[in-house]
N, C-alpha and C positions, 0 to 999 in steps of 0.2 A: 288568684295568682295565675300568670300564664306559664305554660311549659311548653318549650318550643324544641324541635329537633335541634334547631339552632336559633341564635339570638336576634328579636326584634325588639330592642329596648324602647319602652314607652316614651313618645315625645311628650314628657311632663316634666314639670318643675321639681317634682318630689316622688322618688320611688326607690326600691330596693333591688339589688343584685343579690340574689340569695344562693345558697349551696354552691359557692365559689371556691376554687383553690389559688391560693397566692403564694408563690415562692416567698418563703422567709426573708430572703436577701432584700426584697423590695420594699419591707414595711420599715418605716422611719420610727424615730425615737418617740413619735405621737401615740404609737399603738402598743399597748400592753400584752404584746403578742406571745411572750414568754410564759405569763401567767394566766392569760385569760382564752387564748385561742389554741385548740388542739393542734399539736404538730403531728403531721401523718408522714410516716415514713413509708413511701411509695417503693415497693420492691420493684427490681431487684438491687437497685444501688441507692436506697435510701434517700430519696430526694426530698428535701426539707420544703414541704408544701403545708399551708395551714387551711384550714377549714373555716370559712367565715361567711358572714351576710355583711354586704356593704350599703350603707344609706347614703344616697344622693339626694341632694338639695341645693336649688339654684346654681348648679354647675359645680358643686364642691362636694367632696366626701366629708360626711358630717359624721359618720358611725362606722366602726369596723368591730363588729361583734361576732360572738359565736353563732354558730347555726341555730335556727327557729328563732332568732331574736326578732324578725320582722313580724309586725301585727298582723294577723290574718286578713285583714281587711285592706292592708296597704298594697299600691300597685306595685307588683314585683315580678322579676324576671329569674327563673330557675336557670341557672347556667349548668345545672347537671354534672358538677365536678369539674367544670370547665377552669383551664388555668386563666388568670388575670394579670396582665403585663401593665406597667406603665407605658406611656408613648416612648417609642425610640428616639434616640439621639444619633445623628449620623455626623462624625466629627471630621471625615475628609472626603470630600467630593471635588469634581471638576466640572460645574454645570455648565461652564462656558464651551467646553468640548463636547458635551453630551449629544447625542442621537446625531452627530454629524456623520456617522459611518456609512449611510446608504450614499452620501455624497462624495466621501474622501476615505476610501477603504485602506487598509495596511495590507499590502500583498503578501507579506511573509511573516506577519505577526511579530517582527522583532522590536527592540526598543528604538533602534535608529531609524527605522522605517517608519514607525509611530511619529517621532519628531519630524520626520521630512514630511509626512502627509498633513500633519497639523499646520506646518508652516506654509505649505502650498494652499491650503484652504482659507488662511488669513484674509485673504482679499474678499471673502464672502461674509466676513464677520462684521457686518453693518449693525447699527443699534437694534433694529428691526429683528434681524435674524437671531442675534443674541437673544433678546427678549423672548422670541417665541420658542427657543431651543431650552432656555434657562427654564421658562415657566412650564414646560412639559415635564422636566425633571422634577420641579417643586410639585406638580399635581401627582405625579408617580409616589414621591414621597409622602405626601399628605394622605393620598388613598390607602397606602400600605401601613399608616400607622405612626409616621414619624412628627414629632413636634419641633425639633430643632436640627438645623443642617448648618454645616460650615463649608464653603466652597473657597476653592483657590481659583485665580483668574490670571491668565497670561497677561503680562503688564508691561511689555515693551513700548517705548516711545508713546504715541498717540492713543493706542490700545487701552492704557488704564483708565483715561477719562472716560471713555466710551463705555466701557465694563462697568465702572463705578457707577455712572448715570444710570444705566440700565439696571443695576441692583438695587440702587436706590429706590427706584421707582417700584420695583418688585417687592423690595423689602417693606414699604409702605402698604402696597396692596395686599399684600398677605399677612400683615402684622397680626392680625387677629387669629392666625390659623398656625403660622410657622415663624419660628425664629431664626433668621438668617444672619450668618456672619461671614465676612469675605477677608480673603486673605490674597495678598499680590504674589505673583510669581514670576521671578526672574533668576538669572544666575547670579551669584553672589558679587562677582566682579562689577556688576552693574551699579552696586553702592559706591564704589570707589570713584564713579564719575558725576558730573553735575545732576545727569539726569536722574541718578539714583536719589540724590538729596530731594530732588524735585516729586520724585515719586514718593518718598517718605512723608512729604508735606501733603500730597494729595490724599494718602491713605489716611493721615490723620484728620484731615478735612471731613472725609466721609465716614470716619469712626470705624476704620477697617484694622486689620492685624499686618504686621509687617513679615514677609515670607520670602522664600526664594529656595534655590537649589543648591546644597552644600557639596560641590565637587571636590574631592580631593586634589589640591594644586599647591605649588609652592608659595602662592600668596594666600592662602586660606586663612592664617592669622590675622593678617592685615583685613582681609574682607570681612571676619567675624567681628573684629574690633570696630570696623566701621558701622557694620549692622547694628551692634549693641549700642554704639554711641548714639546713632540715628534714633532707635527706639527709645532709649533712656530720655532723651531730649524731649521727645513727643510723647511719653507715657503711652508707648505701644507696645502691645504683646507680640510674641514672635510664634511663628509656626514654620517649619522647614521640611523640605524633602531632604532625606539624608541616606547615604550609603545605599543606593538602590542599585545594587549591583551583586555579583557573585564574585567579586575580586576580595580575597581576604586581607589585602593591602588597604582597602578603604575603611578609613576610620575616623571619618568626620565627624561622627556621633561623640567621640571623647573629646574633640577639640571644641565642640559647641559647649559640653559640659564645662570644661575649663575655662572658655570664654564667659560663660555665665557668671562663675563664681569669680573671675578675674574683675568683672566689671560690677560684682556685687548686684547684679540684676534681679530686681525683686518681681517683676511681671511675669506672668505665665509664658512657659517656653513649652512647645509640643514639637516632636520629631516624628516624621512618617517614614514608614518603610523599613529602614535599618537592616536591608537584606544580608549585608556582607557579615553581619554577625553570626548567621547560620554557617559560614564555612570558615571562621576563625578557630584558632586553638582555644581550648578551655582558658589558659592562662590570660590570652589576650581578651577573651569574652568577660572574664572576671574583673580585669582591670578597667575596662570600659563601663561595664555595669557599676562598679563601685563610685566611678567620676558620676555617672548619671543619677544614681542615688544622691550623691552628696549634694548635686547641683538641683536637685527636686525638679527633674525634668518629666513630662509626660510622654509616652510613647504610643503611636496608632500604628496599627498594623492593617495592610490592606490585602489579605489573603488571595481574593479572588484575582486582583490585577496583576499581583507578583506571580501567581501561578501562570497566568496567561503569557507574560512576557520572559521571565527567568529561564534560562537554559533553553531557549528555543533555538532549535537548528533544523534545518530542512531534513526530513526523511530520517530524524533520529529521535528515539523517544529521550524526554529530558531525564536527566540523574538526579539534579538540584532544583529544588523548588523555591527557594528564595525567602520563605515566610520567616519572620524574625524570632526571636527566641522568647516566645510569649511566657511560657512556664519559667524560664529562669529569671526574666525581668520582675514578673508578678511575686515570686518567691523573695525577692528582695524588697517587698514593698512598693515598687515603682508603679505608679498609676498605668495600667494598660488598656487602650481602647482597641476595638477593631471597627472598620467602616468600610462603605462602599467603594469609594475611589472611582475610577472612571466607568461611565456606562455608555454603551454602544457608541465608542468612538476608536480611533486607532490605537490608543493603548489598552484598551479591553473591549472586544467586539460584542459583549454580553451585559446582562445584569438590568435591574429595572427600579433601582433604588429602594429595594425591599430589604429592611433591615433584618427581617427574620431569615430570609434567604442567605444573608451574610453571615448571621449567627449559625445557621445550620450547617452551610458549607465550611466555615472555620472551625467548628466543633469536629468535623470528619476530617479537615485537614490536619489540624494542630492536636488532636487528641484532646480537646477541652470537656473531657467525660470521664467516667468511671471514677467517681461521680462528676456531674457537670458542675456541681457546687456553685460558686459564686460566679461563673464565667457570664452568664447573661447580663451582668453590671456593665460589661464592656461595652455593650450597646445602649445603655440606659444611663444608670447614675454617674458611672466614671468619665464617660464623655461631657456628661452635663457639667460635671465639677470643673473639668477641664476647660469648659466654654463660660465658667462663672454662672452658670443657670442652677441656683439652689432650689427652684420650684420646679424642677424637671427630674423626670428618670427616677421618680421613687411614688410610693403610694403612702398615704398618712392622712389623718384627720385634719380637715382643713385645706388640704391640697386641692388643686383643680381635678376634677373627674375627667382626666385625660387618660384614656384605659384603652388597651386592645384586649378583647376578650376571644378567646380559643375555645372551641370544640373539645380540643385534646384535653384528656385529664392527668397526663404525665408529661415530663419531658420526652420520654420516648416516644409518644404518640405526637407530641409537638414537632419532633424533629423528623418523622418519618413522612410526612406528607406536607404539601405547600402551605396549607391552612388558607385556601383561596376563600373560604367562608368566614374568615374572622370578622368580628364587628369591631369598629373603632368608634370611641367615643370622645368627644371634644367639648368639655365644659358640660358633660352630663348628657349630650345629645348626640344620637347615632348620625355619622355622616355617611354619604356615598362612597363606598370603597371600590368602585370600579375605576381601574386606571385609564388615562387617556388613551384614546385611539390612536395608533401610528398614523392612521391617514391624515390627521390633522396637520402633519408636517410634509406632506408629500410635496407641496408647492415649492418647498425649500430646496428640494434636489434637482428641479427641473434646470 
């Protein structure tokens, strides 16, 4: 048995990971965890971790058993009580904008200047430019331990065809490593025009998701009715940017829920941001949440980007942070995910598509602790379910051995350091966890 200060899994077809700690929330129904595996309450906040040995064969988990189950002669790695996660799922990103910051900065960090900066950069968005910047983001995600990623892409006019062709090539090239889903991004008034119907046809042709930004406006009901009709006729799911502001009068989320019910729309609907909930009255919040629950809508929060943009004013400390009401939504049984959103672009100057960084910062920002309970599901199983990926974001017998192995022995240790020494297994084999070098993109900024 190899015992390492940290993990170098054997490049073998059959081996064991022993002395592991698995958060109870990740174990699926194939594992008799409550009767077989000892549940360890890690102080001081009773983290539900189970001690187990995992048997890996032919890229899959074939056994999750009590400690000391592995035969003495079997190839094995002692995780020394390190925590095991399933690979991450990043539900909301903008890979087409990613990594453009060195070329097109946002001079004051505001939402409006971000919009302007992106539009000014559009002439640079050739197929080759998009391919290189998008793939850089995929490399980051993969190295950090992400298995599935959904990206929005700006889709006005001819931009949509170019982006979808690029994503199609990357989706094929990365198919054995990353599941990639794409969502078109336009303002909803676009769907009232002939171009909007053409976009819906194009999205359907490429197997994408219908999306957009739901701005409160007098025509919102007509825009939503048109959106849901286009999606219904083409059997498309919907994913929207919603109420990304600190205006308490912005209640597009409620209108979206009502539209979904009105159209008896059965495909999945996800709404991102929902920042205005954080500044609305309790009565208004309760009413909206009731509609969202009835309509069975999933919510994805983007805490890092929202913190960067919301309530930003020159030479003034922000008072309001814009993160949506994660606890209140989840308490009502609404599926809640968290995600990376923008990385190194005018909407968010930072980030590296590292889902653990997002989970860590979100835990601190939104108090997803004391105890952390099942909040790690928000970057694993919950977004996987919202993406329709039943084989992702969980740990179980027969599941692929797509795992992230940490030296940390508790959630406290996990969230205190960047965990740059993590190991990532894909189909039971260790991958290179070194992110791509920024210098790869230097030629795009000249």
